C-alpha positions in Angstrom: -18.3 -2.4 -30.5 -15.7 -2.3 -27.8 -17.0 -1.3 -24.3 -14.8 1.2 -22.4 -13.6 0.4 -18.9 -14.0 3.5 -16.8 -12.1 4.4 -13.7 -13.8 6.7 -11.2 -11.3 7.9 -8.7 -12.5 7.4 -5.1 -9.6 8.7 -3.1 -10.0 12.5 -3.1 -6.9 13.2 -0.9 -4.2 14.3 -3.3 -1.9 16.3 -1.1 -2.6 18.2 2.1 -6.0 19.4 3.3 -6.5 23.0 4.1 -6.0 23.0 7.9 -7.7 25.4 10.2 -5.3 27.0 12.8 -8.2 27.3 15.3 -9.6 23.8 15.3 -8.3 20.2 15.2 -9.0 18.8 11.8 -10.4 15.2 11.8 -9.6 13.0 8.8 -11.8 9.9 8.5 -9.9 6.9 7.0 -11.2 4.3 4.5 -9.9 0.8 5.2 -8.2 0.2 1.9 -6.5 3.6 1.7 -4.6 3.6 4.9 -1.2 2.8 3.6 -1.0 5.4 0.8 2.5 6.4 2.0 5.0 3.7 2.6 8.7 3.6 3.6 11.5 2.6 1.2 13.9 1.2 3.8 14.1 -2.5 4.4 11.9 -3.6 1.5 12.5 -7.3 2.0 11.1 -7.1 5.6 8.3 -4.7 4.9 4.8 -5.5 6.3 1.9 -6.3 4.0 -0.6 -3.7 2.9 -4.1 -3.8 4.3 -6.3 -6.6 2.9 -7.5 -5.8 -0.6 -11.0 -6.2 -1.9 -12.1 -9.9 -2.0 -9.6 -10.8 0.7 -6.4 -10.8 -1.3 -3.4 -9.5 0.5 -0.9 -7.6 -1.6 2.7 -6.9 -0.6 4.0 -3.4 0.0 6.9 -3.9 -2.4 7.0 -6.0 -5.6 10.7 -6.0 -6.5 11.6 -2.3 -6.9 8.0 -1.3 -7.2 6.5 0.4 -4.1 2.8 0.5 -3.1 1.6 4.1 -3.2 -2.2 3.9 -2.8 -5.5 2.7 -4.2 -8.4 4.1 -6.2 -11.7 2.8 -7.5 -11.1 0.1 -10.1 -12.7 -0.7 -13.5 -16.0 -1.9 -12.1 -16.9 1.0 -9.7 -17.7 0.0 -6.2 -17.1 -3.7 -6.8 -13.4 -3.2 -7.5 -10.3 -1.4 -6.4 -7.0 -0.8 -8.2 -3.7 -0.8 -6.3 -0.9 1.4 -7.6 2.8 0.6 -7.5 5.6 2.8 -8.8 9.4 2.8 -9.4 11.7 4.8 -11.6 10.4 4.1 -15.2 7.9 1.4 -14.0 4.2 1.7 -13.2 1.9 -1.2 -12.0 -1.8 -1.2 -11.5 -3.4 -4.3 -9.9 -7.2 -4.3 -10.1 -9.3 -6.7 -8.2 -13.0 -7.1 -9.0 -15.3 -9.1 -6.6 -18.1 -10.6 -8.6 -19.1 -13.0 -5.8 -18.6 -16.7 -5.3 -19.6 -18.8 -8.3 -19.9 -15.8 -10.6 -17.3 -17.2 -13.0 -15.0 -20.2 -13.3 -11.5 -20.1 -11.9 -8.6 -19.8 -14.3 -8.3 -18.2 -17.7 -11.1 -19.6 -19.9 -14.3 -18.0 -18.5 -16.1 -16.0 -21.3 -16.4 -13.0 -19.1 -12.7 -13.0 -18.3 -11.8 -13.3 -22.0 -14.1 -10.4 -22.7 -12.5 -8.2 -20.1 -9.0 -9.2 -21.3 -9.9 -8.1 -24.9 -11.4 -4.9 -23.7 -8.3 -4.0 -21.6 -6.1 -4.7 -24.6 -8.1 -2.4 -26.9 -8.2 0.3 -24.2 -4.4 0.3 -23.9 -4.1 0.7 -27.6 -6.7 3.4 -27.8 -5.4 5.4 -24.9 -1.8 5.4 -25.9 -0.5 8.3 -27.9 2.6 6.4 -29.1 2.3 5.4 -32.8 3.1 1.8 -33.5 1.9 0.3 -30.2 0.8 -3.3 -31.0 0.5 -6.7 -29.4 3.8 -8.7 -29.5 2.5 -11.8 -27.8 -0.5 -13.3 -26.1 0.2 -16.4 -24.0 -0.5 -18.3 -20.9 1.9 -17.7 -17.9 2.3 -19.5 -14.6 1.8 -17.7 -11.3 4.2 -18.8 -8.5 1.3 -19.5 -6.1 2.9 -20.4 -2.8 -0.6 -20.3 -1.1 -1.8 -23.3 -3.2 1.5 -25.2 -3.4 0.6 -27.6 -0.7 -2.5 -28.7 -2.6 -0.6 -29.2 -5.8 -2.6 -26.6 -7.7 -1.0 -24.6 -10.5 -2.5 -21.2 -11.1 -2.3 -19.6 -14.6 -2.9 -16.2 -16.1 -3.5 -14.9 -19.6 -0.9 -12.3 -20.6 -0.5 -9.9 -23.5 2.6 -7.8 -24.2 2.2 -4.6 -26.2 5.3 -2.7 -27.3 5.9 0.5 -29.2 7.9 0.7 -32.4 11.6 1.7 -32.0 12.4 5.2 -32.9 16.0 6.0 -33.9 17.0 2.6 -32.5 15.5 3.3 -29.1 12.7 1.1 -27.6 9.4 2.9 -27.3 8.3 1.3 -24.1 6.0 -1.6 -23.4 2.9 -2.7 -21.5 2.0 -6.1 -20.0 -1.6 -7.1 -19.3 -2.0 -10.1 -16.9 -5.5 -11.5 -16.2 -6.8 -14.4 -14.1 -9.9 -15.4 -12.1 -10.1 -17.1 -8.7 -13.0 -17.7 -6.3 -15.3 -15.2 -7.9 -12.5 -12.6 -8.2 -11.1 -11.1 -11.4 -7.5 -10.1 -10.9 -5.9 -8.0 -13.6 -2.6 -6.2 -13.7 -1.3 -3.5 -16.1 2.5 -3.1 -16.0 3.9 -0.1 -18.0 7.6 0.1 -18.8 9.1 3.4 -19.9 11.6 3.6 -22.8 15.1 2.7 -21.5 13.9 0.6 -18.6 13.3 -2.6 -20.4 15.9 -4.5 -18.4 14.3 -3.4 -15.1 10.9 -4.3 -16.5 12.0 -7.8 -17.5 13.1 -8.5 -13.9 10.0 -7.0 -12.3 7.7 -8.9 -14.6 8.6 -12.2 -13.0 8.3 -10.7 -9.5 4.8 -9.5 -10.4 3.8 -13.0 -11.4 5.1 -14.3 -8.2 3.3 -11.6 -6.1 0.0 -12.2 -7.8 0.2 -15.9 -7.2 1.0 -15.4 -3.6 -1.8 -12.9 -3.1 -4.6 -15.3 -4.2 -6.0 -17.5 -1.4 -5.5 -21.2 -2.0 -9.2 -22.2 -1.7 -12.7 -20.7 -1.9 -13.1 -21.2 1.8 -9.9 -19.2 2.4 -11.3 -16.4 0.2 -14.6 -16.4 2.2 -12.6 -16.2 5.4 -10.4 -13.4 4.0 -13.5 -11.5 2.8 -14.9 -11.7 6.4 -11.6 -10.5 7.8 -11.5 -7.6 5.4 -15.1 -6.6 6.3 -14.1 -6.7 10.0 -11.1 -4.5 9.3 -13.2 -2.1 7.4 -15.7 -1.9 10.3 -12.8 -1.1 12.7 -11.3 1.4 10.3 -14.5 3.3 10.1 -14.0 4.1 13.8 -10.5 5.5 13.4 -10.0 9.2 13.3 -6.8 11.3 12.9 -6.7 14.4 15.1 -4.6 17.0 13.3 -2.4 19.3 15.4 -2.7 22.9 14.1 0.7 23.7 15.7 2.5 21.3 13.2 5.2 23.3 11.4 4.0 23.9 7.8 7.1 22.5 6.2 6.5 19.2 8.2 2.8 18.8 7.4 3.3 16.0 4.9 5.7 14.2 7.2 3.3 14.1 10.2 0.3 13.3 8.0 2.3 10.2 6.8 3.1 9.3 10.4 -0.6 9.5 11.4 -1.9 7.6 8.4 0.7 4.8 9.1 -0.2 4.6 12.8 -3.9 4.5 11.9 -3.4 1.6 9.5 -1.4 -0.3 12.1 -4.0 0.3 14.7 -6.7 -1.2 12.5 -4.6 -4.3 12.0 -3.8 -4.6 15.7 -7.4 -4.3 17.0 -9.9 -7.1 16.8 -13.5 -6.6 17.9 -14.7 -3.3 19.4 -11.7 -1.0 20.2 -11.7 1.1 23.4 -13.1 4.5 22.5 -10.9 7.6 23.0 -7.3 8.6 22.3 -5.0 5.7 21.5 -1.6 5.3 22.9 0.6 3.6 20.3 2.0 0.2 20.8 5.8 0.0 20.4 5.5 -1.6 16.9 2.8 1.0 15.9 5.1 3.8 16.9 8.0 2.2 15.1 5.8 2.0 12.0 4.8 5.6 12.2 8.3 7.0 12.8 9.7 4.8 10.0 7.1 6.1 7.5 7.6 9.7 8.7 11.4 9.4 8.2 11.0 7.9 4.8 8.7 10.8 3.8 11.2 13.3 5.2 14.0 11.8 3.1 11.9 11.8 0.0 10.9 15.4 0.4 14.5 16.3 1.2 15.6 14.6 -1.9 13.3 16.7 -4.1 13.9 19.9 -2.1 17.3 20.3 -0.5 16.1 23.4 1.3 13.7 21.5 3.5 14.8 21.9 7.1 13.7 20.0 10.2 15.8 19.8 13.3 13.8 16.9 14.6 13.8 14.7 11.5 17.5 15.5 10.8 18.2 14.0 14.2 16.0 10.9 13.5 17.7 10.5 10.1 21.1 10.2 12.0 19.6 7.8 14.5 18.3 5.5 11.8 21.5 5.7 9.8 23.4 4.6 13.0 21.0 1.6 13.3 19.3 2.8 16.5 15.7 3.7 15.5 14.1 1.0 17.5 16.2 1.9 20.5 15.2 5.6 20.0 11.5 4.8 20.0 11.8 2.7 23.1 13.9 5.3 25.0 12.3 8.6 23.9 8.7 7.7 23.1 7.9 5.1 25.8 4.4 4.6 27.0 3.5 3.0 30.4 1.8 0.2 28.5 5.1 -1.0 27.0 6.0 -3.3 29.8 9.3 -4.9 28.7 11.7 -4.0 25.9 12.0 -6.3 22.8 14.9 -8.7 23.1 16.6 -7.2 20.0 17.2 -3.8 21.5 20.8 -2.6 21.9 20.0 -0.1 24.7 23.5 0.1 26.2 25.1 0.9 22.9 22.4 3.4 22.1 22.9 5.2 25.4 26.6 5.6 24.7 25.9 6.8 21.1 23.2 9.3 22.1 25.4 10.9 24.8 27.5 12.3 21.9 24.9 12.7 19.1 21.6 13.6 20.8 22.8 15.8 23.7 20.2 18.6 23.0 17.5 16.4 21.3 13.9 16.9 22.2 11.4 14.2 21.1 8.4 15.7 19.2 5.0 14.3 18.2 2.3 16.1 16.3 -1.2 14.8 16.0 -3.2 12.0 17.7 -5.2 8.8 16.8 -8.6 8.2 18.4 -11.2 5.5 18.2 -14.9 6.1 18.5 -17.6 3.6 19.2 -19.3 1.9 16.3 -22.9 2.9 15.4 -24.1 -0.4 16.9 -22.3 0.2 20.2 -23.5 3.8 20.4 -27.1 2.6 19.8 -26.8 -0.1 22.5 -25.6 2.5 25.1 -28.6 4.9 24.5 
C-alpha cells in the first residue's frame, strides 16, 4: 500500500491582511518566510534567500525560475518546501532534516528509495492528465561546487514522467530529483507545462547545479549551517513590521513587499542581540527594500495598467536611468551612513535629477522594529 505524502501549508499570508485604520498593525515574521517577494531585475547578481532548513542555502533565482516563498514540506515540522516559478515552469524543492546519521549519504538509503517511490506514485495519482507515465529513471550528477575541493561527486536519483501527446502536442512533463546528505533528504519536483519543453530542458540542468551548490560539503559544515540557521531564526523572531495605516490602498502590496525585504535583510545583517527599538535601515538594506518594492510595482502595473503611483513611477524612471543607488543615497540618507559607496555616480545623478525629479518627494510607509529576546527580557526583570 502506497503511503501518501501530505503537505500542510504553514504560511497563512496569501495576500494582504485586513488593516485597521486606527492602529498600527504588527506582522511577526518567520525566519524562512522573509523573502516571499523577490525582484526580477539583475538576476545574476541577486542575493541568496535566507538559509533553508538543515542549513542549505538556496539561490533566489535558478535560471529563469524565481523564488516566491516557502511552505511546510512533506514531513510536517521537520521539512520545508521552497517554491520557484517562471512562465510555464514550476519547481518545488523540499528539504527534510532527519538528523545527523539518520540515513546514509547518496542515493541508495532504503528510506530515500521508499520516499522516491512514494513521490513518483503521488505524481501519477494526483495528475488528471491521462497517459502520464515514467519515461526514465536514472542517476544524475549534481554540479557540487561546495565539495569540488574535496574531490567528492554528489549524485541524485531522477525520474522523468511525461504525458502522452495529444494532436501532436506534448502534454507536459515532471522531473523528480532525490538525494540525501548529512541527515538531510533533498527532493525536487520540476513541472513543465505543454509547449515549454525547450525552456524546461535548459532549466533542468540549472536545477541540478543549484542543488549541488546548496548542499554543504561536509557534515561539519552542515552542523555549522544548522547552528547559523537557528541563530537567524532567533533574531527573526524579534523582528516586527509596523504597518502605516496612511499607506495608499493601491500601494499596500508594494510597501508590504518593501517591509518584508527590509526585515529579511535586517535579520541577515544582525548577529547576536539586536538593539531594541525602531531600526534605521543600512544603505544596502534600504536598497534591497526599494528594489523589491519597485519590482512589485512593475509586476502589478503589468497585470493592471490602471495602477497609478506618482512615487513609484518616479522610481521606475530613476532605476531605468541607472541611478537607483544614487537615489537611495541622496533622498533616503540616514546619519549612520558615514561615507558613500565608491561606485556611486553622484555628480551625474545630480545633473539628471535636476531635469527629471524637480518636484519629487521621497516617501516611506511603515517601519521595522526589533524587540528584546525572551531571555534578555527575563534578565532585565
